[in-house]
N, C-alpha and C positions, 0 to 999 in steps of 0.2 A: 062631579066631584073628582078632584085629582087623585089618582091612585096608581103609583108606580108598582110594577110587579116584576121582580127579578126571577131569573131562571138560569140554568146551565151549570150550577156548581156541582162538585163531586169530589172524588178521591182519585189522585193520580200519583205516579212516581215522579221523583225529581227529574227534570228535563222534559216532562210532558207538557201538554197544552190543554187549555179549556177555553171555551167561549161563553161569556156571560151575556145575557140579554136583559134589557129593562124596557118593558112595554108600558107606555103611559097613555091613559085615556082621560078625556075631559079637560085637556090642557093643550093649547097650541104651543108646540115646541119651537117653531121657527124663531130665530134670533133670540133664543133663550140659552142660558148657561146650564148645563147638566153636568153632574159629577158622579164618579164612582169613589167610594170610600171603603175602608176595611178596618176591622177591629179584631185583634187577636186577644185571647184570654189574658186578663191582667194588664192590658195595654189600652191606651187611649185610641179613639177612632182617628184615623189618619187619611188624608186625601191621597188618592192613587192617580186619578186622571180626570180631566175636565174637558168639555167641548162646548163650543158655541154652535148650536144647531143652525144650519143654513150656510154661513161662511165656512164652517168646518174647522175653525181654529182649534188646535188641541194643545193640551198642557199636561205634563207628567211629573210625578215625583221622581227624584233622582234614583230611587231604589228600583224603579221599574222601567226607566228609559231604555229603549232598545229591545225590550222584551214584551211590553204590553202595548196594545193599540186600541184607542177609543175611537169609535166611528158612529155615524148616524145611519139609520136605516132609510129605506125608501118604500112607502111614504115615511115622512120624518116623525113618526111617533114611537120609534124604537131606538135605543142607544145600545151599542155593543161594547164589550171589553174582551178583546182577543188577548189571551195570556199564553205566551210561549216561554220555553226554557224555565219552567216553574221550579222554584226552590222551596225547601221546607219552611223558610222564613216567610213565604207568601201565604202560609196557612192562616186563615182568618175567616170571619163572616164578612161578606162583601155586600155593601149597600148602595143602592141607586139613590141619588139626591136630586130633587127638583125644586122649582119655585125659588130660584136664586133671588135674594133680596138686595143685592148690590148693584153697582154700575157695571155694565157689561164688560168694560175693558179690564175689570178686576177679576174676571172669571178665572184667570190663570192662577191666582193666589187665593181663591175662595176657600174658606174654612167651613167646618161643620156648622157653625152658628149662622152662616150666610145662607143656608138652605132651609126652607120652611117644611118641606115634605119629603118623607123617606119611605122606601119600600121595606118589606119585612126582612130582607136579607137572604142571601144564599151562601151556604157553607162551601168553602174550598179547603181541601186538606191535601197537602203534598208530603209524601213520605220519602225518606232518604233511601 
């Protein structure tokens, strides 16, 4: 059974860095679209970054371009989100998304409804 598990969240000051991990078992990730989303209190869940496992194609929200990096692990059952130059606006619960239901070339524009399975989330808090 598919079960993404996130880890690596925490509290940092503005300008700091964190690395989130999403470990997935029971699901072959190769040539699959995986995503990181986040949800701040009172806001909708938004896509942060997506990756096609294997080819390594990556896609980012404008708000995190140049600061966040999504990558695949080796072996390819883990997805990472390296977050640098963190801002207070990055404070949110971060979720790993798996089982993309769309066509692979749409990975870059994948939305919340396009993923079937989610992790429990990991909290990221950035103080000013």
